[in-house]
C-alpha positions in Angstrom: 117.7 77.3 124.9 119.2 78.2 121.5 122.0 80.7 121.1 122.0 82.3 117.7 125.5 83.4 116.5 126.4 86.8 115.3 127.7 85.5 112.0 124.5 84.8 110.2 126.1 82.0 108.4 126.0 79.8 111.6 122.3 79.8 111.4 121.3 81.5 108.2 123.9 81.3 105.5 124.7 77.6 105.6 127.8 77.7 107.8 128.5 74.3 109.4 127.7 74.7 113.1 130.9 73.0 114.0 132.8 76.1 112.9 130.5 78.7 114.3 132.8 79.5 117.3 135.9 79.3 115.1 135.0 82.1 112.7 137.5 84.8 113.6 138.8 87.6 111.5 142.4 86.8 111.7 143.9 88.4 108.5 144.6 92.1 108.3 141.7 92.5 106.0 139.5 90.2 108.1 138.6 88.5 104.9 138.1 84.9 106.1 136.8 82.0 104.0 134.5 79.7 105.9 133.0 76.3 105.3 129.6 76.2 103.9 127.1 73.3 103.6 125.9 72.4 100.2 122.3 72.2 101.2 121.8 76.0 101.7 119.8 77.8 99.0 121.2 81.2 98.9 118.3 82.5 96.7 115.7 81.2 99.2 117.2 81.9 102.6 115.1 81.4 105.8 113.3 84.4 107.4 114.1 87.1 108.4 115.9 87.9 105.2 118.3 90.9 105.5 119.8 93.0 102.7 121.6 96.3 102.2 121.2 98.8 99.4 123.4 101.7 98.3 126.7 100.2 99.5 128.1 103.5 98.1 131.8 103.6 98.1 131.8 107.0 96.4 129.7 108.7 99.2 131.8 106.9 101.9 135.0 108.1 100.2 136.6 104.8 99.1 139.0 104.3 97.6 140.4 107.7 98.3 139.8 107.0 102.1 140.1 103.6 103.6 137.1 101.3 103.5 137.7 100.5 107.1 135.8 97.4 108.2 132.8 98.1 106.0 133.1 94.7 104.2 132.9 92.9 107.6 129.5 94.4 108.0 128.3 93.8 104.4 129.3 90.1 104.5 126.6 89.3 107.1 123.8 90.1 104.8 121.8 87.6 102.6 121.8 90.1 99.7 123.8 93.2 99.0 123.5 95.9 96.2 126.8 97.3 95.1 126.2 101.0 94.3 128.7 102.3 91.8 129.5 98.8 90.5 130.0 100.0 86.9 133.6 100.9 87.6 136.7 99.0 88.7 135.7 99.4 92.4 132.6 97.2 92.2 134.4 94.1 91.0 137.1 94.5 93.7 134.4 94.7 96.5 132.5 91.8 95.0 135.5 89.6 94.9 136.2 90.3 98.6 132.6 89.7 99.6 132.6 86.4 97.6 135.6 85.2 99.6 134.0 86.2 102.9 130.5 84.8 102.2 130.1 82.7 99.1 126.4 82.4 99.8 125.7 86.0 99.5 123.6 87.3 96.6 125.4 90.2 95.1 123.6 92.7 92.8 125.4 95.1 90.4 124.0 98.4 89.5 123.7 99.9 86.0 122.9 103.5 84.9 119.3 104.6 84.3 120.4 107.9 82.9 122.7 109.1 80.2 126.1 110.7 80.5 126.9 114.1 79.0 129.4 112.2 76.9 126.6 110.2 75.3 124.9 111.3 72.0 123.0 114.5 72.7 120.3 113.3 70.3 119.3 110.8 73.0 118.8 113.5 75.7 115.4 114.5 77.0 115.2 118.3 77.0 113.2 121.0 78.7 110.7 122.9 76.6 113.2 125.9 76.6 114.0 126.8 72.9 116.5 129.7 72.5 118.8 130.9 69.8 122.3 132.4 69.9 122.7 136.2 69.5 125.9 136.6 67.4 128.5 134.1 66.4 129.9 131.9 69.3 133.5 130.9 69.1 135.6 128.3 71.0 137.0 129.6 74.3 134.1 132.1 74.9 133.1 132.2 78.5 129.5 133.4 78.0 126.6 132.8 75.7 124.1 135.4 74.8 120.7 134.1 73.7 117.5 135.8 72.5 115.6 134.7 75.6 117.0 132.9 78.7 113.6 132.4 80.5 113.2 128.7 81.5 116.7 127.6 80.4 117.1 125.9 83.8 113.6 125.5 84.9 113.3 123.3 88.0 117.0 123.6 88.8 119.7 121.1 88.7 123.2 121.2 87.0 123.3 123.9 84.2 123.9 122.8 80.7 122.9 123.8 77.1 123.3 121.9 73.9 124.1 123.9 70.7 124.6 121.8 67.5 125.3 118.7 69.6 128.0 120.7 71.5 127.4 120.2 75.3 128.2 123.3 77.2 128.2 124.1 80.9 127.4 127.4 82.5 127.1 128.5 86.2 124.9 131.6 86.1 122.3 133.7 84.2 122.5 137.5 83.8 119.6 138.8 81.8 119.8 136.9 78.5 123.4 135.9 79.0 124.6 132.5 80.3 127.7 133.1 82.3 130.5 131.0 83.8 131.1 128.9 80.7 134.5 127.1 81.0 137.2 128.3 78.6 138.4 124.8 77.9 137.7 121.1 78.4 134.7 118.9 77.4 132.2 121.3 78.8 133.5 124.3 77.1 132.4 125.6 73.6 134.3 123.2 71.2 133.2 124.5 67.9 132.1 127.7 66.2 128.3 128.2 66.2 126.7 130.7 63.8 124.2 133.3 64.8 120.7 132.1 65.5 121.8 128.6 66.4 119.2 126.6 68.3 119.9 126.4 72.1 118.3 123.6 74.1 118.5 122.7 77.8 119.0 118.9 78.6 117.4 117.5 81.6 120.5 116.7 83.6 119.4 116.0 87.2 121.1 115.2 90.4 121.1 111.4 90.8 120.0 109.8 87.6 122.1 112.0 85.2 120.6 113.0 81.9 117.1 111.8 81.4 117.0 109.7 78.2 114.3 110.3 75.5 112.6 107.0 75.4 109.7 108.3 73.4 108.9 107.6 69.7 110.2 111.0 68.8 113.8 110.3 69.8 116.1 110.4 66.8 117.9 107.2 65.7 121.7 107.4 65.9 123.9 104.9 64.1 120.9 102.6 63.7 119.8 102.5 67.4 117.4 104.3 69.6 118.1 105.6 73.1 116.7 102.7 75.0 118.8 100.2 72.9 121.9 102.4 73.3 121.6 102.6 77.1 120.9 98.9 77.6 123.9 97.9 75.5 126.1 100.5 77.2 125.2 99.3 80.7 126.0 95.6 80.1 128.8 95.7 77.6 130.6 98.9 78.3 130.0 100.2 81.8 130.2 96.6 83.0 130.9 93.4 81.1 128.1 91.1 82.0 129.9 88.2 80.3 132.5 88.3 83.1 129.8 86.8 85.4 130.7 88.9 88.4 127.2 89.6 89.8 124.1 87.5 90.5 121.8 90.1 89.4 121.4 93.6 87.9 119.7 96.7 89.4 118.6 100.2 88.5 118.4 103.0 91.1 116.3 106.2 90.4 113.9 104.0 88.4 110.9 106.0 87.1 107.7 104.2 86.3 106.1 107.6 85.8 108.2 110.5 84.9 107.4 113.1 87.6 109.6 116.1 87.0 108.0 118.5 89.5 109.0 122.0 88.4 110.9 120.9 85.3 109.4 121.1 81.9 109.7 118.3 79.3 109.8 118.4 75.5 110.0 114.8 74.0 108.8 116.0 70.6 111.0 119.1 70.5 108.2 121.6 69.7 109.4 124.1 72.3 106.3 123.4 74.4 106.0 121.6 77.7 104.6 118.2 76.9 102.7 118.1 80.2 100.5 121.0 79.0 100.8 120.6 75.3 99.7 117.0 75.6 99.1 115.5 79.1 100.6 113.6 82.0 99.0 110.5 80.5 100.5 111.1 77.1 104.0 111.7 78.5 104.0 108.4 80.6 101.5 105.9 79.2 101.9 106.8 75.5 105.7 107.7 75.4 107.8 106.9 78.5 106.5 103.6 79.7 106.7 101.8 76.3 110.3 103.0 76.0 111.1 101.9 79.5 109.7 98.4 78.7 111.9 98.1 75.6 114.9 99.2 77.6 114.6 96.7 80.4 113.5 93.9 78.0 116.7 94.6 76.0 118.8 94.5 79.3 117.2 91.3 80.4 117.9 89.7 76.9 121.5 90.9 77.0 122.0 89.4 80.5 120.7 86.0 79.4 122.8 86.1 76.2 126.0 87.2 77.8 125.8 85.0 80.8 123.2 82.2 80.3 124.5 80.2 83.2 124.1 82.9 85.8 121.0 83.7 87.9 120.5 87.0 86.1 118.1 88.5 88.7 116.8 91.9 87.8 115.4 94.6 90.1 114.8 98.3 90.3 114.3 101.0 92.9 111.4 103.3 92.1 111.0 104.3 95.8 107.5 103.0 96.1 105.1 100.5 94.5 105.6 99.3 90.9 102.5 97.9 89.2 104.2 96.6 86.1 107.0 94.6 84.5 106.2 91.4 86.4 107.3 89.3 83.4 110.8 90.9 83.5 111.7 91.8 87.0 112.4 89.8 90.1 111.2 92.6 92.3 111.8 96.2 93.5 112.9 98.2 96.5 110.8 100.3 98.8 113.3 103.0 99.5 113.2 104.2 103.1 110.2 101.9 103.8 107.4 104.5 103.4 109.6 107.5 102.8 108.5 108.1 99.2 105.2 106.3 99.4 101.7 106.2 100.7 99.6 103.9 102.9 101.0 100.7 104.3 98.1 98.9 102.7 99.4 99.9 99.2 102.7 98.3 100.0 100.9 95.2 101.2 98.9 95.0 98.0 102.0 95.6 95.8 103.9 92.9 97.6 101.1 90.4 97.1 100.9 91.2 93.4 104.7 90.6 93.1 104.6 87.4 95.1 102.0 86.1 92.6 103.2 87.5 89.4 106.9 88.6 89.7 109.9 86.6 88.5 111.5 84.2 90.9 113.6 84.1 93.0 112.2 87.3 94.5 114.2 90.5 95.1 111.5 92.4 97.0 113.2 94.6 99.5 112.2 97.1 102.2 115.2 99.3 102.9 114.4 101.2 106.0 116.4 104.2 107.1 117.0 106.6 110.0 117.0 110.3 108.8 119.8 112.7 109.9 117.3 114.6 112.1 117.4 111.4 114.3 121.2 111.1 114.4 121.4 110.8 118.2 118.5 108.5 118.9 117.4 106.9 115.6 119.2 103.6 115.8 117.5 102.9 119.1 114.0 103.3 117.8 113.5 99.7 118.0 109.8 99.8 117.4 110.5 101.4 114.0 112.9 98.6 113.1 110.4 95.9 114.3 107.5 97.5 112.3 109.6 97.4 109.1 111.1 93.9 109.7 107.7 92.4 110.6 106.2 94.0 107.4 108.9 92.5 105.3 108.4 89.0 106.9 104.6 89.2 106.3 105.0 89.8 102.5 108.2 88.0 101.5 110.6 90.9 101.4 114.3 91.3 102.4 114.8 94.0 105.1 117.6 96.4 106.1 118.0 99.4 108.4 120.5 102.2 107.4 121.4 105.7 108.3 121.2 109.0 106.4 119.7 110.3 103.2 122.3 108.5 101.2 122.2 105.3 103.3 125.8 105.5 104.6 125.8 103.2 107.6 124.0 99.9 108.3 122.6 99.0 111.7 122.5 95.3 112.9 119.8 94.1 115.3 119.3 91.1 117.5 116.2 90.1 115.4 118.4 89.7 112.3 120.1 86.8 113.9 117.0 84.7 114.5 115.7 81.8 112.4 112.0 81.7 111.8 112.4 79.1 109.0 109.9 79.5 106.3 106.2 80.6 106.2 103.5 77.9 106.6 100.9 80.1 104.9 100.0 83.7 103.9 99.7 86.7 106.2 96.4 87.1 108.0 94.6 90.0 109.5 93.4 89.9 113.1 90.3 91.6 114.3 92.0 94.8 115.7 94.0 95.5 112.5 97.1 93.6 113.4 98.6 91.2 110.9 100.1 87.8 111.7 102.1 85.2 109.7 103.0 81.8 110.9 106.4 80.2 110.2 108.2 76.9 110.9 109.6 78.2 114.1 107.1 80.8 115.3 105.1 83.7 114.1 105.5 87.5 113.4 102.9 90.1 114.2 102.8 93.7 112.9 100.8 96.8 113.9 100.3 99.1 110.8 97.2 100.8 112.2 98.8 104.1 113.4 97.4 103.5 116.9 98.4 101.4 119.9 96.9 97.9 119.6 97.0 95.0 122.0 98.0 91.5 120.9 96.5 88.8 123.0 98.1 85.3 123.1 94.6 83.9 122.7 94.3 85.5 119.3 97.1 83.3 117.9 96.8 79.8 116.7 99.4 77.2 117.6 101.8 78.0 120.4 102.7 78.3 123.1 105.0 81.1 122.0 108.0 82.7 123.5 109.2 86.3 123.2 112.7 86.7 121.9 115.5 87.0 124.6 117.6 89.9 123.2 120.1 92.3 124.6 119.4 95.5 122.7 115.8 96.1 123.9 115.6 93.6 126.8 112.4 95.0 128.3 110.5 94.2 125.1 112.6 91.1 124.1 112.4 89.6 127.6 112.5 85.9 126.6 109.2 85.1 128.6 106.5 82.7 127.7 103.8 84.7 125.9 100.6 83.8 127.7 98.9 87.2 128.3 99.1 90.2 126.1 101.5 92.8 124.8 100.8 96.4 123.6 102.3 97.3 120.3 103.1 100.9 119.6 101.3 102.8 117.0 100.9 106.6 116.2 99.8 108.8 113.4 101.7 112.0 112.8 99.6 114.4 110.7 97.2 113.3 108.0 99.5 111.7 105.5 98.9 107.9 105.5 102.6 107.3 105.2 103.1 109.0 108.6 101.6 106.1 110.5 104.1 104.7 112.9 104.0 101.0 114.0 105.6 98.2 115.8 106.0 94.5 115.4 107.0 91.4 117.4 108.7 88.0 116.7 107.4 85.1 118.7 109.0 81.7 118.7 107.9 78.1 119.3 110.9 77.5 121.6 112.9 79.7 124.0 115.2 81.7 121.7 118.2 83.9 122.5 119.7 86.3 120.0 122.2 88.7 121.5 124.2 90.5 118.8 127.8 91.4 119.5 128.0 94.6 121.5 130.5 97.0 119.9 131.3 100.3 121.5 133.2 102.6 119.1 134.2 106.2 118.6 131.0 107.4 117.1 127.3 106.9 117.8 126.2 105.9 114.4 129.5 104.8 113.0 130.1 102.3 114.4 128.6 101.7 117.9 125.9 99.1 118.0 122.2 99.8 118.7 121.6 100.6 122.4 125.2 101.6 122.8 126.9 104.9 123.4 130.4 105.9 122.3 133.8 105.6 123.8 134.5 108.2 126.6 137.7 110.0 125.9 139.6 112.5 128.2 142.7 114.2 126.9 144.1 115.3 123.5 142.6 112.6 121.3 142.4 113.4 117.6 139.9 112.0 115.1 141.7 110.3 112.2 141.2 108.7 108.9 143.6 107.1 106.4 143.9 107.1 102.7 142.6 104.0 100.9 143.7 101.8 98.1 142.1 99.3 95.6 144.5 96.8 97.1 142.9 95.9 100.4 146.3 94.7 101.8 147.3 98.4 101.8 144.1 99.6 103.6 144.2 100.7 107.2 141.6 98.3 108.7 140.2 100.5 111.4 136.7 99.8 112.7 134.6 102.2 110.7 131.9 101.9 108.0 132.2 105.5 106.9 135.4 107.4 107.0 135.7 110.4 104.6 135.8 113.3 107.1 132.4 114.4 105.6 130.1 116.5 107.7 126.4 117.1 107.1 125.0 120.6 107.2 125.0 122.0 110.8 121.3 121.4 111.3 122.0 117.7 111.3 125.1 117.9 113.4 126.5 114.6 112.0 130.2 114.3 112.5 130.7 110.5 112.5 132.6 110.2 109.3 136.0 109.2 110.8 138.0 106.1 111.4 139.4 106.1 114.9 141.0 108.4 117.5 144.6 108.6 118.5 146.8 110.3 121.1 150.5 110.8 121.6 152.3 108.9 124.4 152.3 110.6 127.8 152.0 110.0 131.5 148.5 108.4 131.5 146.7 111.7 131.4 144.7 110.7 128.3 142.2 108.0 128.9 139.5 106.1 126.9 136.6 104.1 128.4 134.4 101.6 126.6 131.3 101.3 128.7 128.8 98.8 127.2 125.1 98.8 128.0 124.6 95.1 129.0 121.0 94.1 128.4 121.4 90.4 129.3 123.8 89.3 132.0 126.1 86.5 131.2 129.6 85.6 130.1 131.2 88.0 127.6 134.4 87.8 125.7 136.0 91.2 125.6 138.1 92.0 122.6 139.7 95.1 121.2 140.2 96.1 117.5 142.7 98.5 116.1 144.2 99.4 112.7 147.5 101.2 112.4 148.1 104.9 112.8 148.3 106.7 109.4 148.2 105.5 105.9 150.5 102.5 106.4 151.9 100.5 109.2 155.2 102.3 108.7 153.7 105.8 109.0 154.0 106.0 112.8 155.1 104.0 115.7 152.2 102.6 117.7 152.6 101.6 121.3 153.3 97.9 122.1 152.5 98.4 125.8 149.1 100.0 125.9 147.9 99.8 129.5 144.3 98.4 129.9 142.1 97.7 132.9 138.8 95.8 133.0 136.2 96.7 135.6 133.2 94.4 136.3 130.3 96.1 138.1 132.7 98.9 139.0 135.4 96.7 140.5 138.8 96.3 138.8 139.2 92.6 137.8 142.2 92.6 135.3 145.1 94.9 134.5 147.6 94.4 131.7 149.1 95.8 128.5 148.6 94.9 124.9 150.3 95.8 121.6 149.0 98.0 118.8 152.1 97.4 116.6 150.7 94.1 115.4 147.4 92.2 115.3 145.8 94.8 113.0 142.2 94.5 111.8 141.1 91.7 114.0 139.5 91.1 117.3 142.1 90.6 120.0 140.8 89.0 123.2 141.5 90.7 126.5 139.5 88.4 128.7 136.2 86.6 129.4 134.1 87.8 132.4 130.6 87.4 133.7 129.1 90.9 133.3 125.9 91.9 135.0 123.1 93.9 133.3 123.7 97.6 133.2 126.5 99.9 132.4 128.8 99.6 135.5 131.3 97.4 133.6 133.9 98.8 131.3 137.4 98.7 129.8 139.8 101.6 130.3 143.1 102.4 128.5 145.5 105.3 128.9 148.5 106.8 127.1 151.2 105.9 129.5 152.9 104.0 126.7 155.9 103.9 124.3 154.1 105.1 121.1 150.9 106.4 119.6 147.8 105.0 121.4 144.7 104.2 119.4 141.2 104.2 120.6 139.2 102.1 118.2 136.4 99.5 118.8 135.8 97.2 121.8 133.6 94.1 121.4 131.6 92.4 124.2 130.6 89.1 122.7 127.9 87.2 124.6 129.0 83.5 125.2 126.1 82.3 127.3 124.7 82.1 130.8 127.2 79.4 131.5 130.6 78.9 129.9 132.0 75.3 129.6 135.7 75.6 130.5 138.1 74.8 127.5 140.6 72.3 128.8 142.8 72.4 125.7 146.0 74.2 126.5 146.2 77.4 124.5 149.2 78.6 122.5 151.5 81.0 124.3 150.0 84.5 124.0 151.8 87.2 122.2 151.8 91.0 122.8 149.9 90.8 126.1 151.4 91.1 129.6 149.2 90.6 132.7 150.1 92.9 135.6 147.5 91.5 138.0 
């Protein structure tokens, strides 16, 4: 029976199997270079293919707050999109990831909107057309206009442009724009005569200022808006000739310009183009031709500046994209069906891209758990299987993340399996299920929105085995699949995108994939699926540390997302911390890490800690933290370990046979000589049987066994 290792490289990213068990994160930064085989094609990895999108250091607080162990998570993926890669932070992260996983495909992200510092002639404007009343002088904190109606139609950040002077305001009182800053770039910087034209730029949250890609956009210094933005992206915001990234990517990509309640005035007539002309005119006649020129220019620049690089090119428009096959390597389905329609539309779009898109493919389903599911979302395994199975049916990468801004990534047993490569296209079964066959098995998906039964007799080949996994062991039970299995499906409401489904991976041989079990301080950040959080008693305080672009100065606590940020109360999300700590005492403060063991077996139990504070010298951590390991409720080992050293790595406490259930645990207390840290505890499945290691180990450091 095969054991698939947590580090995808051992099976998936070309790591030599001889080093699989040797991969340990031994440096403070856990950045470990490993040996890779030369045969592995990183642009054509075996299935399932996993990726992450919106690796957003700005939302997660880095570098103001420590990056924690986020890179440790990212390095597992076949492909990663570096959000915010057009500043100095992106190259720093990319260099670290390259060292950790040289086979990873890393995608940099450019801007698809303009900055307020760019030429205002290139801005797209609302149809608002006003005029100043009286002379407007620098330093004024309000602007009176002849009519303020529609000046900020649709909402968003409030700006006006007067004679190419970009001016911010915060409120509207009658026909007066109030809250104009008295100084700075967004203040009134020049004198404007009475009756000066006042326009309202389409500055939106997310993309920035919408560019005017229409034929009506003025030419500035011999270039148009699409040419200007393309050149800015690849020579100014980032220097593509530095060959940092494997590909390039645009978020907030609009194939059609839907502006909801906003008005639009490409031709600057003071009338809304959607009513003066038509939706067709705005998009098919004006916007889409400009977008094509823009991305064609960017592709040309990529190939000119770095002709020896892969120069992949993708976008995220949220849903399907029926164009640009000759330019792009694919696109992202953001949130799976979050912004889209029927599953069948996704299927058809994927098939079009498989046939017509540029290769290698970047097609990617980025699934997500919304904040309203904070306390049960990561354990909705049928949701994950539905998305993963869909991705495998139609040649997509897949990832599962948390939150509206995709803060935290979840890792599942299925991600560690190796299906090899497809032996043919996806096929539909009689009851609406879809199947695809691979070198090492098959995948089946239920997109119907209703429960469906999969019979073994409906499949060709075989016999097949269900995965043996630890996160959802009742479903992934490892049994020979000879009868049938019911796949979940449900339809909420009438919108086709609200059909829920399920999927299943079946293998030609018995296959075990048990991801490392991590129990941490917070449910989403960073306890594994199927796991709860550490149980603390006493005066433990949640902590984070400030970050640094130099990873050697970063507190390497175990956290993907630590900026002390809290969602609105209706979401009750308060996971954005690094670790917990308590002052030394008499043992009254305790912490218990209680794993939910899905598959019994031998587990290596290891603890992880950073230091307390912003640097190792900030505080004095304990070097005699008392710990006790219980197996099925019975104490099996007591000792102490140090938290003054061995930062940012897994430090083994012992290896034990743990039965299924949650009666085994590790406990520490604060009867120690310094600050005691409660960070992460890992339970790493070693197998049903463990062959004794007869090589004498080095003398241990920092651990004392009491009994």
